[in-house]
C-alpha beads as a LAMMPS data file, in Angstrom:
LAMMPS data file: protein, C-alpha beads

76 atoms
75 bonds

1 atom types
1 bond types

-500.0 500.0 xlo xhi
-500.0 500.0 ylo yhi
-500.0 500.0 zlo zhi

Masses

1 110.0

Atoms # bond

1 1 1 266.258 137.479 97.949
2 1 1 265.905 141.534 98.767
3 1 1 262.604 143.627 97.938
4 1 1 262.755 146.404 96.041
5 1 1 261.383 149.778 97.916
6 1 1 259.212 152.695 96.769
7 1 1 261.156 155.693 95.366
8 1 1 259.126 157.942 97.133
9 1 1 261.571 159.207 99.925
10 1 1 259.213 158.984 102.621
11 1 1 257.723 155.420 101.420
12 1 1 258.677 152.610 102.898
13 1 1 256.459 150.433 100.528
14 1 1 257.618 147.638 98.699
15 1 1 257.325 146.777 94.937
16 1 1 254.658 144.901 93.443
17 1 1 253.114 144.142 90.252
18 1 1 251.179 147.272 90.749
19 1 1 254.134 149.490 90.250
20 1 1 254.310 152.265 89.012
21 1 1 257.359 152.798 86.545
22 1 1 258.676 156.905 86.217
23 1 1 261.985 157.308 84.356
24 1 1 264.459 154.598 85.767
25 1 1 262.177 154.730 88.715
26 1 1 259.907 152.196 90.162
27 1 1 257.011 153.534 92.824
28 1 1 254.392 151.411 94.497
29 1 1 251.743 153.316 93.356
30 1 1 250.770 156.167 90.806
31 1 1 250.185 158.804 93.826
32 1 1 253.702 158.384 95.214
33 1 1 255.222 158.560 91.192
34 1 1 253.284 161.818 90.747
35 1 1 255.145 163.137 94.209
36 1 1 251.851 163.323 95.824
37 1 1 250.953 166.695 93.965
38 1 1 247.113 166.843 94.867
39 1 1 247.822 165.186 97.786
40 1 1 246.714 161.666 96.761
41 1 1 247.036 158.851 99.466
42 1 1 249.617 155.907 99.101
43 1 1 247.552 152.938 98.168
44 1 1 248.764 151.040 101.444
45 1 1 246.716 152.066 104.031
46 1 1 249.404 152.167 106.663
47 1 1 251.827 154.385 105.176
48 1 1 251.719 158.081 105.689
49 1 1 254.092 159.002 102.913
50 1 1 251.492 161.672 101.340
51 1 1 251.525 163.853 105.196
52 1 1 255.552 163.905 105.159
53 1 1 255.521 165.034 101.732
54 1 1 252.547 168.048 100.970
55 1 1 253.195 171.022 102.871
56 1 1 251.113 171.802 106.036
57 1 1 248.221 174.723 104.687
58 1 1 248.988 177.046 107.941
59 1 1 252.866 177.235 107.186
60 1 1 251.643 178.039 103.913
61 1 1 249.684 180.602 104.770
62 1 1 251.728 182.086 107.118
63 1 1 254.759 182.390 104.582
64 1 1 252.429 184.339 102.569
65 1 1 251.825 186.770 105.055
66 1 1 255.057 187.224 105.793
67 1 1 256.210 187.747 102.269
68 1 1 253.578 190.396 101.526
69 1 1 253.659 192.555 104.637
70 1 1 250.237 195.194 104.566
71 1 1 252.871 198.232 105.139
72 1 1 254.511 198.182 101.959
73 1 1 252.748 200.216 99.422
74 1 1 251.292 198.586 96.239
75 1 1 253.054 199.282 92.899
76 1 1 251.244 201.227 90.377

Bonds

1 1 1 2
2 1 2 3
3 1 3 4
4 1 4 5
5 1 5 6
6 1 6 7
7 1 7 8
8 1 8 9
9 1 9 10
10 1 10 11
11 1 11 12
12 1 12 13
13 1 13 14
14 1 14 15
15 1 15 16
16 1 16 17
17 1 17 18
18 1 18 19
19 1 19 20
20 1 20 21
21 1 21 22
22 1 22 23
23 1 23 24
24 1 24 25
25 1 25 26
26 1 26 27
27 1 27 28
28 1 28 29
29 1 29 30
30 1 30 31
31 1 31 32
32 1 32 33
33 1 33 34
34 1 34 35
35 1 35 36
36 1 36 37
37 1 37 38
38 1 38 39
39 1 39 40
40 1 40 41
41 1 41 42
42 1 42 43
43 1 43 44
44 1 44 45
45 1 45 46
46 1 46 47
47 1 47 48
48 1 48 49
49 1 49 50
50 1 50 51
51 1 51 52
52 1 52 53
53 1 53 54
54 1 54 55
55 1 55 56
56 1 56 57
57 1 57 58
58 1 58 59
59 1 59 60
60 1 60 61
61 1 61 62
62 1 62 63
63 1 63 64
64 1 64 65
65 1 65 66
66 1 66 67
67 1 67 68
68 1 68 69
69 1 69 70
70 1 70 71
71 1 71 72
72 1 72 73
73 1 73 74
74 1 74 75
75 1 75 76
């Protein structure tokens, strides 16, 4: 019998009685179902799918610096 996998793209967990349903997809936990929106970790301790989903904070900071260069004048 085949095991059902979590619908989170980076998760390798299987679905059990604690599954969270969202539409037609089943996730291993609420964190995966919400897309790790607030940085919540997967309920399985050996799974690091939240780290793969969340952007690196320094990358976000660098992108903001590149988007708004200091040489641009402020709009009136």
